PDBQT receptor file of N, H, CA, C and O in Angstrom, charges set to zero:
ATOM      1  N   MET A   1      -2.209 -32.478 -21.488  1.00  0.00    +0.000 N 
ATOM      2  CA  MET A   1      -1.602 -32.372 -20.179  1.00  0.00    +0.000 C 
ATOM      3  C   MET A   1      -1.618 -30.937 -19.659  1.00  0.00    +0.000 C 
ATOM      4  O   MET A   1      -1.645 -30.728 -18.446  1.00  0.00    +0.000 OA
ATOM      5  N   ALA A   2      -1.602 -29.972 -20.524  1.00  0.00    +0.000 N 
ATOM      6  H   ALA A   2      -1.580 -30.141 -21.509  1.00  0.00    +0.000 HD
ATOM      7  CA  ALA A   2      -1.587 -28.579 -20.084  1.00  0.00    +0.000 C 
ATOM      8  C   ALA A   2      -2.871 -28.218 -19.346  1.00  0.00    +0.000 C 
ATOM      9  O   ALA A   2      -2.846 -27.402 -18.425  1.00  0.00    +0.000 OA
ATOM     10  N   ALA A   3      -3.982 -28.811 -19.736  1.00  0.00    +0.000 N 
ATOM     11  H   ALA A   3      -4.003 -29.474 -20.484  1.00  0.00    +0.000 HD
ATOM     12  CA  ALA A   3      -5.248 -28.497 -19.083  1.00  0.00    +0.000 C 
ATOM     13  C   ALA A   3      -5.259 -29.002 -17.648  1.00  0.00    +0.000 C 
ATOM     14  O   ALA A   3      -5.854 -28.364 -16.779  1.00  0.00    +0.000 OA
ATOM     15  N   LYS A   4      -4.619 -30.123 -17.383  1.00  0.00    +0.000 N 
ATOM     16  H   LYS A   4      -4.135 -30.641 -18.088  1.00  0.00    +0.000 HD
ATOM     17  CA  LYS A   4      -4.592 -30.667 -16.036  1.00  0.00    +0.000 C 
ATOM     18  C   LYS A   4      -3.783 -29.768 -15.099  1.00  0.00    +0.000 C 
ATOM     19  O   LYS A   4      -4.211 -29.515 -13.973  1.00  0.00    +0.000 OA
ATOM     20  N   SER A   5      -2.624 -29.282 -15.544  1.00  0.00    +0.000 N 
ATOM     21  H   SER A   5      -2.276 -29.487 -16.459  1.00  0.00    +0.000 HD
ATOM     22  CA  SER A   5      -1.820 -28.426 -14.683  1.00  0.00    +0.000 C 
ATOM     23  C   SER A   5      -2.472 -27.056 -14.492  1.00  0.00    +0.000 C 
ATOM     24  O   SER A   5      -2.329 -26.448 -13.431  1.00  0.00    +0.000 OA
ATOM     25  N   ALA A   6      -3.175 -26.572 -15.495  1.00  0.00    +0.000 N 
ATOM     26  H   ALA A   6      -3.291 -27.065 -16.356  1.00  0.00    +0.000 HD
ATOM     27  CA  ALA A   6      -3.864 -25.286 -15.368  1.00  0.00    +0.000 C 
ATOM     28  C   ALA A   6      -5.029 -25.380 -14.383  1.00  0.00    +0.000 C 
ATOM     29  O   ALA A   6      -5.377 -24.392 -13.735  1.00  0.00    +0.000 OA
ATOM     30  N   ALA A   7      -5.631 -26.567 -14.269  1.00  0.00    +0.000 N 
ATOM     31  H   ALA A   7      -5.348 -27.369 -14.795  1.00  0.00    +0.000 HD
ATOM     32  CA  ALA A   7      -6.745 -26.740 -13.344  1.00  0.00    +0.000 C 
ATOM     33  C   ALA A   7      -6.262 -26.722 -11.892  1.00  0.00    +0.000 C 
ATOM     34  O   ALA A   7      -6.980 -26.253 -11.009  1.00  0.00    +0.000 OA
ATOM     35  N   VAL A   8      -5.059 -27.228 -11.640  1.00  0.00    +0.000 N 
ATOM     36  H   VAL A   8      -4.476 -27.610 -12.357  1.00  0.00    +0.000 HD
ATOM     37  CA  VAL A   8      -4.526 -27.275 -10.280  1.00  0.00    +0.000 C 
ATOM     38  C   VAL A   8      -3.924 -25.934  -9.891  1.00  0.00    +0.000 C 
ATOM     39  O   VAL A   8      -4.064 -25.524  -8.739  1.00  0.00    +0.000 OA
ATOM     40  N   ARG A   9      -3.257 -25.232 -10.810  1.00  0.00    +0.000 N 
ATOM     41  H   ARG A   9      -3.144 -25.565 -11.746  1.00  0.00    +0.000 HD
ATOM     42  CA  ARG A   9      -2.585 -23.966 -10.530  1.00  0.00    +0.000 C 
ATOM     43  C   ARG A   9      -3.154 -22.845 -11.388  1.00  0.00    +0.000 C 
ATOM     44  O   ARG A   9      -2.529 -22.453 -12.373  1.00  0.00    +0.000 OA
ATOM     45  N   PRO A  10      -4.329 -22.320 -11.037  1.00  0.00    +0.000 N 
ATOM     46  CA  PRO A  10      -4.921 -21.253 -11.851  1.00  0.00    +0.000 C 
ATOM     47  C   PRO A  10      -4.220 -19.914 -11.620  1.00  0.00    +0.000 C 
ATOM     48  O   PRO A  10      -3.597 -19.698 -10.581  1.00  0.00    +0.000 OA
ATOM     49  N   VAL A  11      -4.331 -19.029 -12.594  1.00  0.00    +0.000 N 
ATOM     50  H   VAL A  11      -4.837 -19.204 -13.439  1.00  0.00    +0.000 HD
ATOM     51  CA  VAL A  11      -3.816 -17.670 -12.479  1.00  0.00    +0.000 C 
ATOM     52  C   VAL A  11      -4.871 -16.853 -11.741  1.00  0.00    +0.000 C 
ATOM     53  O   VAL A  11      -6.042 -16.853 -12.122  1.00  0.00    +0.000 OA
ATOM     54  N   VAL A  12      -4.451 -16.154 -10.679  1.00  0.00    +0.000 N 
ATOM     55  H   VAL A  12      -3.500 -16.154 -10.370  1.00  0.00    +0.000 HD
ATOM     56  CA  VAL A  12      -5.386 -15.334  -9.898  1.00  0.00    +0.000 C 
ATOM     57  C   VAL A  12      -4.906 -13.893  -9.881  1.00  0.00    +0.000 C 
ATOM     58  O   VAL A  12      -3.705 -13.630  -9.943  1.00  0.00    +0.000 OA
ATOM     59  N   LYS A  13      -5.835 -12.970  -9.797  1.00  0.00    +0.000 N 
ATOM     60  H   LYS A  13      -6.811 -13.183  -9.746  1.00  0.00    +0.000 HD
ATOM     61  CA  LYS A  13      -5.531 -11.547  -9.734  1.00  0.00    +0.000 C 
ATOM     62  C   LYS A  13      -5.675 -11.092  -8.289  1.00  0.00    +0.000 C 
ATOM     63  O   LYS A  13      -6.694 -11.345  -7.647  1.00  0.00    +0.000 OA
ATOM     64  N   MET A  14      -4.644 -10.416  -7.784  1.00  0.00    +0.000 N 
ATOM     65  H   MET A  14      -3.816 -10.211  -8.306  1.00  0.00    +0.000 HD
ATOM     66  CA  MET A  14      -4.635  -9.920  -6.419  1.00  0.00    +0.000 C 
ATOM     67  C   MET A  14      -4.857  -8.408  -6.464  1.00  0.00    +0.000 C 
ATOM     68  O   MET A  14      -4.113  -7.695  -7.137  1.00  0.00    +0.000 OA
ATOM     69  N   ARG A  15      -5.880  -7.911  -5.749  1.00  0.00    +0.000 N 
ATOM     70  H   ARG A  15      -6.484  -8.491  -5.202  1.00  0.00    +0.000 HD
ATOM     71  CA  ARG A  15      -6.194  -6.490  -5.748  1.00  0.00    +0.000 C 
ATOM     72  C   ARG A  15      -5.889  -5.893  -4.369  1.00  0.00    +0.000 C 
ATOM     73  O   ARG A  15      -6.129  -6.525  -3.340  1.00  0.00    +0.000 OA
ATOM     74  N   SER A  16      -5.360  -4.678  -4.367  1.00  0.00    +0.000 N 
ATOM     75  H   SER A  16      -5.164  -4.165  -5.203  1.00  0.00    +0.000 HD
ATOM     76  CA  SER A  16      -4.965  -3.988  -3.147  1.00  0.00    +0.000 C 
ATOM     77  C   SER A  16      -6.184  -3.646  -2.290  1.00  0.00    +0.000 C 
ATOM     78  O   SER A  16      -7.237  -3.271  -2.806  1.00  0.00    +0.000 OA
ATOM     79  N   THR A  17      -6.021  -3.782  -0.970  1.00  0.00    +0.000 N 
ATOM     80  H   THR A  17      -5.165  -4.087  -0.550  1.00  0.00    +0.000 HD
ATOM     81  CA  THR A  17      -7.100  -3.411  -0.049  1.00  0.00    +0.000 C 
ATOM     82  C   THR A  17      -7.049  -1.929   0.287  1.00  0.00    +0.000 C 
ATOM     83  O   THR A  17      -7.933  -1.417   0.975  1.00  0.00    +0.000 OA
ATOM     84  N   ALA A  18      -6.007  -1.227  -0.200  1.00  0.00    +0.000 N 
ATOM     85  H   ALA A  18      -5.290  -1.643  -0.758  1.00  0.00    +0.000 HD
ATOM     86  CA  ALA A  18      -5.897   0.218   0.059  1.00  0.00    +0.000 C 
ATOM     87  C   ALA A  18      -6.832   1.021  -0.839  1.00  0.00    +0.000 C 
ATOM     88  O   ALA A  18      -6.974   2.230  -0.653  1.00  0.00    +0.000 OA
ATOM     89  N   GLY A  19      -7.467   0.373  -1.805  1.00  0.00    +0.000 N 
ATOM     90  H   GLY A  19      -7.351  -0.609  -1.956  1.00  0.00    +0.000 HD
ATOM     91  CA  GLY A  19      -8.416   1.063  -2.658  1.00  0.00    +0.000 C 
ATOM     92  C   GLY A  19      -7.776   1.831  -3.804  1.00  0.00    +0.000 C 
ATOM     93  O   GLY A  19      -8.406   2.718  -4.381  1.00  0.00    +0.000 OA
ATOM     94  N   THR A  20      -6.536   1.504  -4.141  1.00  0.00    +0.000 N 
ATOM     95  H   THR A  20      -6.025   0.783  -3.672  1.00  0.00    +0.000 HD
ATOM     96  CA  THR A  20      -5.838   2.228  -5.198  1.00  0.00    +0.000 C 
ATOM     97  C   THR A  20      -6.049   1.606  -6.573  1.00  0.00    +0.000 C 
ATOM     98  O   THR A  20      -5.759   2.239  -7.588  1.00  0.00    +0.000 OA
ATOM     99  N   GLY A  21      -6.549   0.381  -6.617  1.00  0.00    +0.000 N 
ATOM    100  H   GLY A  21      -6.784  -0.133  -5.792  1.00  0.00    +0.000 HD
ATOM    101  CA  GLY A  21      -6.741  -0.291  -7.893  1.00  0.00    +0.000 C 
ATOM    102  C   GLY A  21      -5.513  -1.036  -8.383  1.00  0.00    +0.000 C 
ATOM    103  O   GLY A  21      -5.529  -1.587  -9.484  1.00  0.00    +0.000 OA
ATOM    104  N   THR A  22      -4.448  -1.065  -7.591  1.00  0.00    +0.000 N 
ATOM    105  H   THR A  22      -4.435  -0.617  -6.697  1.00  0.00    +0.000 HD
ATOM    106  CA  THR A  22      -3.230  -1.780  -7.963  1.00  0.00    +0.000 C 
ATOM    107  C   THR A  22      -3.477  -3.277  -7.897  1.00  0.00    +0.000 C 
ATOM    108  O   THR A  22      -4.120  -3.767  -6.968  1.00  0.00    +0.000 OA
ATOM    109  N   THR A  23      -2.962  -4.007  -8.891  1.00  0.00    +0.000 N 
ATOM    110  H   THR A  23      -2.440  -3.609  -9.645  1.00  0.00    +0.000 HD
ATOM    111  CA  THR A  23      -3.146  -5.450  -8.921  1.00  0.00    +0.000 C 
ATOM    112  C   THR A  23      -1.820  -6.158  -9.160  1.00  0.00    +0.000 C 
ATOM    113  O   THR A  23      -0.913  -5.611  -9.786  1.00  0.00    +0.000 OA
ATOM    114  N   TYR A  24      -1.722  -7.380  -8.654  1.00  0.00    +0.000 N 
ATOM    115  H   TYR A  24      -2.459  -7.825  -8.145  1.00  0.00    +0.000 HD
ATOM    116  CA  TYR A  24      -0.648  -8.304  -8.965  1.00  0.00    +0.000 C 
ATOM    117  C   TYR A  24      -1.300  -9.528  -9.574  1.00  0.00    +0.000 C 
ATOM    118  O   TYR A  24      -2.458  -9.827  -9.283  1.00  0.00    +0.000 OA
ATOM    119  N   VAL A  25      -0.563 -10.242 -10.422  1.00  0.00    +0.000 N 
ATOM    120  H   VAL A  25       0.378  -9.999 -10.658  1.00  0.00    +0.000 HD
ATOM    121  CA  VAL A  25      -1.050 -11.488 -10.995  1.00  0.00    +0.000 C 
ATOM    122  C   VAL A  25      -0.107 -12.592 -10.541  1.00  0.00    +0.000 C 
ATOM    123  O   VAL A  25       1.111 -12.464 -10.672  1.00  0.00    +0.000 OA
ATOM    124  N   THR A  26      -0.666 -13.682 -10.007  1.00  0.00    +0.000 N 
ATOM    125  H   THR A  26      -1.655 -13.786  -9.901  1.00  0.00    +0.000 HD
ATOM    126  CA  THR A  26       0.142 -14.786  -9.516  1.00  0.00    +0.000 C 
ATOM    127  C   THR A  26      -0.593 -16.090  -9.754  1.00  0.00    +0.000 C 
ATOM    128  O   THR A  26      -1.741 -16.091 -10.199  1.00  0.00    +0.000 OA
ATOM    129  N   ARG A  27       0.065 -17.196  -9.460  1.00  0.00    +0.000 N 
ATOM    130  H   ARG A  27       0.997 -17.195  -9.098  1.00  0.00    +0.000 HD
ATOM    131  CA  ARG A  27      -0.557 -18.515  -9.543  1.00  0.00    +0.000 C 
ATOM    132  C   ARG A  27      -0.710 -19.053  -8.125  1.00  0.00    +0.000 C 
ATOM    133  O   ARG A  27       0.071 -18.712  -7.237  1.00  0.00    +0.000 OA
ATOM    134  N   LYS A  28      -1.710 -19.887  -7.918  1.00  0.00    +0.000 N 
ATOM    135  H   LYS A  28      -2.345 -20.164  -8.640  1.00  0.00    +0.000 HD
ATOM    136  CA  LYS A  28      -1.855 -20.510  -6.613  1.00  0.00    +0.000 C 
ATOM    137  C   LYS A  28      -2.198 -21.971  -6.783  1.00  0.00    +0.000 C 
ATOM    138  O   LYS A  28      -2.783 -22.374  -7.788  1.00  0.00    +0.000 OA
ATOM    139  N   ASN A  29      -1.834 -22.754  -5.802  1.00  0.00    +0.000 N 
ATOM    140  H   ASN A  29      -1.359 -22.428  -4.985  1.00  0.00    +0.000 HD
ATOM    141  CA  ASN A  29      -2.146 -24.170  -5.810  1.00  0.00    +0.000 C 
ATOM    142  C   ASN A  29      -3.524 -24.350  -5.183  1.00  0.00    +0.000 C 
ATOM    143  O   ASN A  29      -3.704 -24.109  -3.989  1.00  0.00    +0.000 OA
ATOM    144  N   ARG A  30      -4.472 -24.766  -5.971  1.00  0.00    +0.000 N 
ATOM    145  H   ARG A  30      -4.325 -24.962  -6.941  1.00  0.00    +0.000 HD
ATOM    146  CA  ARG A  30      -5.858 -24.876  -5.509  1.00  0.00    +0.000 C 
ATOM    147  C   ARG A  30      -6.014 -25.961  -4.442  1.00  0.00    +0.000 C 
ATOM    148  O   ARG A  30      -6.899 -25.862  -3.592  1.00  0.00    +0.000 OA
ATOM    149  N   ARG A  31      -5.169 -26.995  -4.473  1.00  0.00    +0.000 N 
ATOM    150  H   ARG A  31      -4.450 -27.076  -5.163  1.00  0.00    +0.000 HD
ATOM    151  CA  ARG A  31      -5.273 -28.068  -3.471  1.00  0.00    +0.000 C 
ATOM    152  C   ARG A  31      -4.797 -27.605  -2.100  1.00  0.00    +0.000 C 
ATOM    153  O   ARG A  31      -5.400 -27.961  -1.087  1.00  0.00    +0.000 OA
ATOM    154  N   ASN A  32      -3.721 -26.815  -2.051  1.00  0.00    +0.000 N 
ATOM    155  H   ASN A  32      -3.231 -26.526  -2.874  1.00  0.00    +0.000 HD
ATOM    156  CA  ASN A  32      -3.180 -26.356  -0.770  1.00  0.00    +0.000 C 
ATOM    157  C   ASN A  32      -3.903 -25.126  -0.237  1.00  0.00    +0.000 C 
ATOM    158  O   ASN A  32      -4.006 -24.953   0.977  1.00  0.00    +0.000 OA
ATOM    159  N   ASP A  33      -4.409 -24.262  -1.127  1.00  0.00    +0.000 N 
ATOM    160  H   ASP A  33      -4.326 -24.402  -2.113  1.00  0.00    +0.000 HD
ATOM    161  CA  ASP A  33      -5.079 -23.017  -0.734  1.00  0.00    +0.000 C 
ATOM    162  C   ASP A  33      -6.450 -22.930  -1.377  1.00  0.00    +0.000 C 
ATOM    163  O   ASP A  33      -6.623 -22.173  -2.332  1.00  0.00    +0.000 OA
ATOM    164  N   PRO A  34      -7.432 -23.677  -0.889  1.00  0.00    +0.000 N 
ATOM    165  CA  PRO A  34      -8.757 -23.619  -1.518  1.00  0.00    +0.000 C 
ATOM    166  C   PRO A  34      -9.495 -22.310  -1.257  1.00  0.00    +0.000 C 
ATOM    167  O   PRO A  34     -10.369 -21.924  -2.033  1.00  0.00    +0.000 OA
ATOM    168  N   ASP A  35      -9.141 -21.616  -0.152  1.00  0.00    +0.000 N 
ATOM    169  H   ASP A  35      -8.431 -21.929   0.478  1.00  0.00    +0.000 HD
ATOM    170  CA  ASP A  35      -9.787 -20.343   0.162  1.00  0.00    +0.000 C 
ATOM    171  C   ASP A  35      -9.120 -19.216  -0.620  1.00  0.00    +0.000 C 
ATOM    172  O   ASP A  35      -8.128 -19.425  -1.318  1.00  0.00    +0.000 OA
ATOM    173  N   ARG A  36      -9.685 -18.020  -0.490  1.00  0.00    +0.000 N 
ATOM    174  H   ARG A  36     -10.491 -17.850   0.077  1.00  0.00    +0.000 HD
ATOM    175  CA  ARG A  36      -9.094 -16.873  -1.182  1.00  0.00    +0.000 C 
ATOM    176  C   ARG A  36      -7.753 -16.516  -0.557  1.00  0.00    +0.000 C 
ATOM    177  O   ARG A  36      -7.594 -16.511   0.664  1.00  0.00    +0.000 OA
ATOM    178  N   LEU A  37      -6.805 -16.220  -1.417  1.00  0.00    +0.000 N 
ATOM    179  H   LEU A  37      -6.934 -16.223  -2.409  1.00  0.00    +0.000 HD
ATOM    180  CA  LEU A  37      -5.444 -15.930  -1.009  1.00  0.00    +0.000 C 
ATOM    181  C   LEU A  37      -5.319 -14.483  -0.516  1.00  0.00    +0.000 C 
ATOM    182  O   LEU A  37      -5.906 -13.577  -1.107  1.00  0.00    +0.000 OA
ATOM    183  N   VAL A  38      -4.556 -14.262   0.565  1.00  0.00    +0.000 N 
ATOM    184  H   VAL A  38      -4.079 -14.998   1.045  1.00  0.00    +0.000 HD
ATOM    185  CA  VAL A  38      -4.285 -12.920   1.085  1.00  0.00    +0.000 C 
ATOM    186  C   VAL A  38      -2.781 -12.818   1.299  1.00  0.00    +0.000 C 
ATOM    187  O   VAL A  38      -2.204 -13.605   2.049  1.00  0.00    +0.000 OA
ATOM    188  N   LEU A  39      -2.137 -11.841   0.635  1.00  0.00    +0.000 N 
ATOM    189  H   LEU A  39      -2.606 -11.202   0.026  1.00  0.00    +0.000 HD
ATOM    190  CA  LEU A  39      -0.692 -11.637   0.755  1.00  0.00    +0.000 C 
ATOM    191  C   LEU A  39      -0.406 -10.171   1.031  1.00  0.00    +0.000 C 
ATOM    192  O   LEU A  39      -1.141  -9.292   0.582  1.00  0.00    +0.000 OA
ATOM    193  N   ARG A  40       0.675  -9.911   1.777  1.00  0.00    +0.000 N 
ATOM    194  H   ARG A  40       1.273 -10.626   2.141  1.00  0.00    +0.000 HD
ATOM    195  CA  ARG A  40       1.143  -8.538   1.979  1.00  0.00    +0.000 C 
ATOM    196  C   ARG A  40       2.159  -8.233   0.901  1.00  0.00    +0.000 C 
ATOM    197  O   ARG A  40       3.225  -8.846   0.849  1.00  0.00    +0.000 OA
ATOM    198  N   LYS A  41       1.826  -7.278   0.034  1.00  0.00    +0.000 N 
ATOM    199  H   LYS A  41       0.960  -6.780   0.076  1.00  0.00    +0.000 HD
ATOM    200  CA  LYS A  41       2.691  -6.906  -1.085  1.00  0.00    +0.000 C 
ATOM    201  C   LYS A  41       2.840  -5.384  -1.089  1.00  0.00    +0.000 C 
ATOM    202  O   LYS A  41       2.127  -4.670  -0.383  1.00  0.00    +0.000 OA
ATOM    203  N   TYR A  42       3.777  -4.912  -1.895  1.00  0.00    +0.000 N 
ATOM    204  H   TYR A  42       4.356  -5.492  -2.468  1.00  0.00    +0.000 HD
ATOM    205  CA  TYR A  42       4.047  -3.480  -1.984  1.00  0.00    +0.000 C 
ATOM    206  C   TYR A  42       3.059  -2.812  -2.933  1.00  0.00    +0.000 C 
ATOM    207  O   TYR A  42       2.861  -3.272  -4.058  1.00  0.00    +0.000 OA
ATOM    208  N   ASP A  43       2.443  -1.731  -2.478  1.00  0.00    +0.000 N 
ATOM    209  H   ASP A  43       2.603  -1.357  -1.565  1.00  0.00    +0.000 HD
ATOM    210  CA  ASP A  43       1.550  -0.928  -3.316  1.00  0.00    +0.000 C 
ATOM    211  C   ASP A  43       2.282   0.366  -3.659  1.00  0.00    +0.000 C 
ATOM    212  O   ASP A  43       2.477   1.206  -2.780  1.00  0.00    +0.000 OA
ATOM    213  N   PRO A  44       2.693   0.548  -4.922  1.00  0.00    +0.000 N 
ATOM    214  CA  PRO A  44       3.472   1.736  -5.273  1.00  0.00    +0.000 C 
ATOM    215  C   PRO A  44       2.698   3.045  -5.197  1.00  0.00    +0.000 C 
ATOM    216  O   PRO A  44       3.315   4.107  -5.114  1.00  0.00    +0.000 OA
ATOM    217  N   VAL A  45       1.381   3.007  -5.223  1.00  0.00    +0.000 N 
ATOM    218  H   VAL A  45       0.879   2.144  -5.291  1.00  0.00    +0.000 HD
ATOM    219  CA  VAL A  45       0.596   4.247  -5.162  1.00  0.00    +0.000 C 
ATOM    220  C   VAL A  45       0.665   4.848  -3.763  1.00  0.00    +0.000 C 
ATOM    221  O   VAL A  45       0.869   6.053  -3.615  1.00  0.00    +0.000 OA
ATOM    222  N   VAL A  46       0.496   4.017  -2.734  1.00  0.00    +0.000 N 
ATOM    223  H   VAL A  46       0.330   3.038  -2.853  1.00  0.00    +0.000 HD
ATOM    224  CA  VAL A  46       0.578   4.515  -1.357  1.00  0.00    +0.000 C 
ATOM    225  C   VAL A  46       1.985   4.365  -0.784  1.00  0.00    +0.000 C 
ATOM    226  O   VAL A  46       2.250   4.814   0.331  1.00  0.00    +0.000 OA
ATOM    227  N   ARG A  47       2.883   3.740  -1.534  1.00  0.00    +0.000 N 
ATOM    228  H   ARG A  47       2.668   3.376  -2.440  1.00  0.00    +0.000 HD
ATOM    229  CA  ARG A  47       4.289   3.560  -1.194  1.00  0.00    +0.000 C 
ATOM    230  C   ARG A  47       4.502   2.845   0.131  1.00  0.00    +0.000 C 
ATOM    231  O   ARG A  47       5.317   3.268   0.950  1.00  0.00    +0.000 OA
ATOM    232  N   ARG A  48       3.764   1.757   0.338  1.00  0.00    +0.000 N 
ATOM    233  H   ARG A  48       3.101   1.413  -0.327  1.00  0.00    +0.000 HD
ATOM    234  CA  ARG A  48       3.973   0.909   1.506  1.00  0.00    +0.000 C 
ATOM    235  C   ARG A  48       3.369  -0.462   1.254  1.00  0.00    +0.000 C 
ATOM    236  O   ARG A  48       2.666  -0.664   0.264  1.00  0.00    +0.000 OA
ATOM    237  N   HIS A  49       3.643  -1.404   2.150  1.00  0.00    +0.000 N 
ATOM    238  H   HIS A  49       4.214  -1.240   2.954  1.00  0.00    +0.000 HD
ATOM    239  CA  HIS A  49       3.097  -2.748   2.025  1.00  0.00    +0.000 C 
ATOM    240  C   HIS A  49       1.681  -2.781   2.586  1.00  0.00    +0.000 C 
ATOM    241  O   HIS A  49       1.426  -2.277   3.680  1.00  0.00    +0.000 OA
ATOM    242  N   VAL A  50       0.771  -3.371   1.836  1.00  0.00    +0.000 N 
ATOM    243  H   VAL A  50       0.978  -3.779   0.948  1.00  0.00    +0.000 HD
ATOM    244  CA  VAL A  50      -0.624  -3.528   2.259  1.00  0.00    +0.000 C 
ATOM    245  C   VAL A  50      -1.074  -4.938   1.905  1.00  0.00    +0.000 C 
ATOM    246  O   VAL A  50      -0.367  -5.656   1.198  1.00  0.00    +0.000 OA
ATOM    247  N   GLU A  51      -2.229  -5.335   2.384  1.00  0.00    +0.000 N 
ATOM    248  H   GLU A  51      -2.804  -4.752   2.958  1.00  0.00    +0.000 HD
ATOM    249  CA  GLU A  51      -2.777  -6.646   2.042  1.00  0.00    +0.000 C 
ATOM    250  C   GLU A  51      -3.371  -6.617   0.655  1.00  0.00    +0.000 C 
ATOM    251  O   GLU A  51      -4.060  -5.670   0.276  1.00  0.00    +0.000 OA
ATOM    252  N   PHE A  52      -3.099  -7.658  -0.095  1.00  0.00    +0.000 N 
ATOM    253  H   PHE A  52      -2.539  -8.428   0.212  1.00  0.00    +0.000 HD
ATOM    254  CA  PHE A  52      -3.703  -7.874  -1.402  1.00  0.00    +0.000 C 
ATOM    255  C   PHE A  52      -4.544  -9.133  -1.289  1.00  0.00    +0.000 C 
ATOM    256  O   PHE A  52      -4.068 -10.163  -0.813  1.00  0.00    +0.000 OA
ATOM    257  N   ARG A  53      -5.802  -9.049  -1.729  1.00  0.00    +0.000 N 
ATOM    258  H   ARG A  53      -6.189  -8.212  -2.115  1.00  0.00    +0.000 HD
ATOM    259  CA  ARG A  53      -6.716 -10.184  -1.652  1.00  0.00    +0.000 C 
ATOM    260  C   ARG A  53      -7.028 -10.707  -3.033  1.00  0.00    +0.000 C 
ATOM    261  O   ARG A  53      -7.062  -9.960  -4.011  1.00  0.00    +0.000 OA
ATOM    262  N   GLU A  54      -7.257 -12.009  -3.094  1.00  0.00    +0.000 N 
ATOM    263  H   GLU A  54      -7.229 -12.616  -2.300  1.00  0.00    +0.000 HD
ATOM    264  CA  GLU A  54      -7.592 -12.654  -4.362  1.00  0.00    +0.000 C 
ATOM    265  C   GLU A  54      -8.948 -12.173  -4.858  1.00  0.00    +0.000 C 
ATOM    266  O   GLU A  54      -9.910 -12.069  -4.096  1.00  0.00    +0.000 OA
ATOM    267  N   GLU A  55      -9.000 -11.886  -6.132  1.00  0.00    +0.000 N 
ATOM    268  H   GLU A  55      -8.219 -11.970  -6.751  1.00  0.00    +0.000 HD
ATOM    269  CA  GLU A  55     -10.229 -11.418  -6.775  1.00  0.00    +0.000 C 
ATOM    270  C   GLU A  55     -10.727 -12.513  -7.706  1.00  0.00    +0.000 C 
ATOM    271  O   GLU A  55      -9.928 -13.195  -8.349  1.00  0.00    +0.000 OA
ATOM    272  N   ARG A  56     -12.022 -12.683  -7.781  1.00  0.00    +0.000 N 
ATOM    273  H   ARG A  56     -12.671 -12.130  -7.259  1.00  0.00    +0.000 HD
ATOM    274  CA  ARG A  56     -12.549 -13.718  -8.684  1.00  0.00    +0.000 C 
ATOM    275  C   ARG A  56     -13.410 -13.085  -9.738  1.00  0.00    +0.000 C 
ATOM    276  O   ARG A  56     -13.949 -13.783 -10.596  1.00  0.00    +0.000 OA
TER     277      ARG A  56
């Protein structure tokens, strides 16, 4: 059963668009968000919120 839930909710790495190399790790629902995920999160290197995009 663990393989089925892992297939629907994979772990994705989010990388900062500010070019600092900062990453977040999160899970996403592949059925609801089939495209690459984009979230505004805090980047501690530049000390402000920037867009983080899903990396594959």
